[in-house]
C-alpha positions, 0 to 999 in steps of 0.5 A, a space after each residue: 924442749 916440748 918435743 916429747 909432749 907433742 909426740 905424746 899428744 900426737 900418739 894419744 890422738 892417733 890411739 883415740 881414733 883407733 879406739 873410736 874405730 874399734 868401738 864402732 866394730 864392737 857395736 856392730 858385732 853386738 848388734 849381730 849377736 843380738 840378731 843371731 840370738 833372736 833367730 836362734 830363739 825363734 828356731 827353738 820355738 819352732 822346733 818345739 812347736 809351741 807358741 811364743 806365749 807358751 814359751 814365755 809361760 814355760 820360762 816363767 815370764 809374767 806380763 804385768 803393767 810396769 809401775 814406776 819404782 818407788 823412791 828410795 829412802 834412808 829406811 829402805 836402803 838399810 833393808 835392801 840387803 836383807 833376804 835378797 832371794 825374795 822379792 818385795 812381796 815375799 815370793 821367790 823370784 820369777 826365774 826360780 824352778 825346781 829340778 823336777 820341772 827342769 827334767 819334765 821334757 827331755 826333748 826340750 833339753 835336747 833342742 836347747 843343746 843343739 848348735 844353730 
């Protein structure tokens, strides 16, 4: 009478084990990807013969002390959708650059398009 139910539960258990195995494989691949990305970034920095600090400056990274995020209130939720292109201090986001700045150094573009 409960044969189908037992079969479904057994199949489910078997597939759950496979999911766990595949999740471990995906996690390992993610770690390998992060490692290779870091290696490629270091290689690009070395090819450009610049310091990591100079690379961060060119990318627009600004090192600041991290402050805890303010707690949201009902009033701030209403305003959260307005002017999403600017930060809370009214300035453009850090990653914004103009086209002329992107074309300044042709060598950088060539290096970044290389396959490592």
